[in-house]
C-alpha positions as CSV (number, residue, x, y, z in Angstrom):
1,L,0.3,9.5,-2.8
2,F,-0.2,7.3,-6.0
3,A,1.6,8.1,-9.2
4,V,4.1,10.3,-7.5
5,D,7.0,8.4,-9.1
6,S,5.6,9.0,-12.4
7,I,6.0,12.8,-12.1
8,P,9.6,12.8,-12.9
9,A,9.2,10.6,-15.8
10,V,6.6,12.9,-17.3
11,F,9.1,15.9,-16.8
12,A,11.6,13.9,-18.6
13,V,9.3,14.2,-21.7
14,T,7.7,17.7,-21.3
15,D,8.2,20.7,-19.0
16,D,4.6,21.7,-19.4
17,P,2.9,21.5,-15.9
18,I,-0.5,21.1,-17.4
19,I,0.6,18.1,-19.4
20,V,2.2,16.6,-16.2
21,F,-1.0,17.2,-14.1
22,T,-3.6,16.0,-16.6
23,S,-1.5,12.8,-17.5
24,N,-1.1,11.9,-13.8
25,I,-5.0,12.5,-13.3
26,A,-5.7,10.2,-16.3
27,A,-3.4,7.5,-15.1
28,I,-5.2,7.6,-11.7
29,L,-8.7,7.7,-13.0
30,G,-7.9,4.7,-15.4
31,L,-6.4,2.6,-12.9
32,R,-9.1,3.2,-10.5
33,S,-11.7,2.1,-13.1
34,L,-9.6,-0.7,-14.2
35,Y,-9.5,-2.0,-10.5
36,Q,-13.1,-1.9,-10.4
37,V,-13.5,-4.1,-13.3
38,L,-10.9,-6.7,-12.4
39,S,-12.3,-6.8,-9.0
40,V,-15.7,-8.1,-10.4
41,A,-13.9,-10.3,-13.0
42,V,-11.9,-12.1,-10.2
43,Q,-15.1,-13.1,-8.5
44,D,-16.5,-14.6,-11.9
45,L,-13.5,-15.8,-13.4
46,V,-11.6,-18.0,-10.9
47,Y,-8.4,-18.5,-12.5
48,L,-7.8,-14.8,-13.5
49,E,-6.2,-13.9,-10.3
50,K,-3.7,-16.9,-11.1
51,A,-3.0,-15.8,-14.6
52,V,-2.5,-12.2,-13.5
53,A,0.2,-13.5,-11.1
54,V,1.9,-15.5,-13.9
55,V,1.9,-12.4,-16.0
56,L,3.6,-10.4,-13.2
57,G,6.0,-13.4,-12.9
58,F,6.7,-13.2,-16.7
59,V,7.3,-9.4,-16.4
60,G,9.7,-9.7,-13.6
61,I,11.6,-12.4,-15.5
62,K,11.7,-10.1,-18.7
63,L,13.1,-7.2,-16.8
64,G,15.6,-9.6,-15.0
65,L,16.7,-10.6,-18.6
66,E,17.0,-7.1,-19.6
67,V,19.6,-6.2,-17.0
68,F,21.8,-9.2,-18.4
69,G,21.4,-7.7,-22.0
70,F,18.8,-10.1,-23.3
71,E,16.0,-8.1,-24.9
72,V,12.6,-9.7,-25.3
73,S,10.6,-7.9,-28.0
74,S,7.5,-6.2,-27.4
75,L,5.5,-8.1,-29.8
76,L,6.5,-11.2,-28.1
77,S,5.8,-9.8,-24.6
78,L,2.3,-9.0,-25.7
79,A,1.7,-12.2,-27.2
80,V,2.6,-14.0,-24.0
81,I,0.5,-11.7,-21.7
82,L,-2.5,-12.0,-23.9
83,G,-2.1,-15.8,-24.1
84,I,-1.6,-16.2,-20.4
85,L,-4.8,-13.9,-19.7
86,G,-6.7,-15.8,-22.5
87,F,-6.0,-19.3,-20.9
88,G,-7.0,-17.9,-17.6
89,V,-10.5,-16.5,-18.7
90,G,-10.8,-19.6,-21.1
91,F,-10.1,-21.9,-18.1
92,S,-12.4,-19.9,-16.0
93,L,-15.2,-20.2,-18.3
94,Y,-14.8,-24.1,-18.9
95,A,-14.7,-24.7,-15.0
96,Q,-18.1,-22.9,-14.9
């Protein structure tokens, strides 16, 4: 059931069903392995979960701003996200 919503997005790019199928399989496998890494990291890095919550809040605000015509550059978004995650990891390591 996961990645069903991404199938129309892939069909917007290509009509080749092999590319649609393989790209969705790769997305599922990639997210599954990323979840395993994050589940272990959250146990060791106590502030990582809070940092991820702040990142999700930032992304929501960024999407809301785009509705009103304010564009946040990709470079700025990447810097903010990496900075938030870096602070979360750094504070977690400092707390240990």
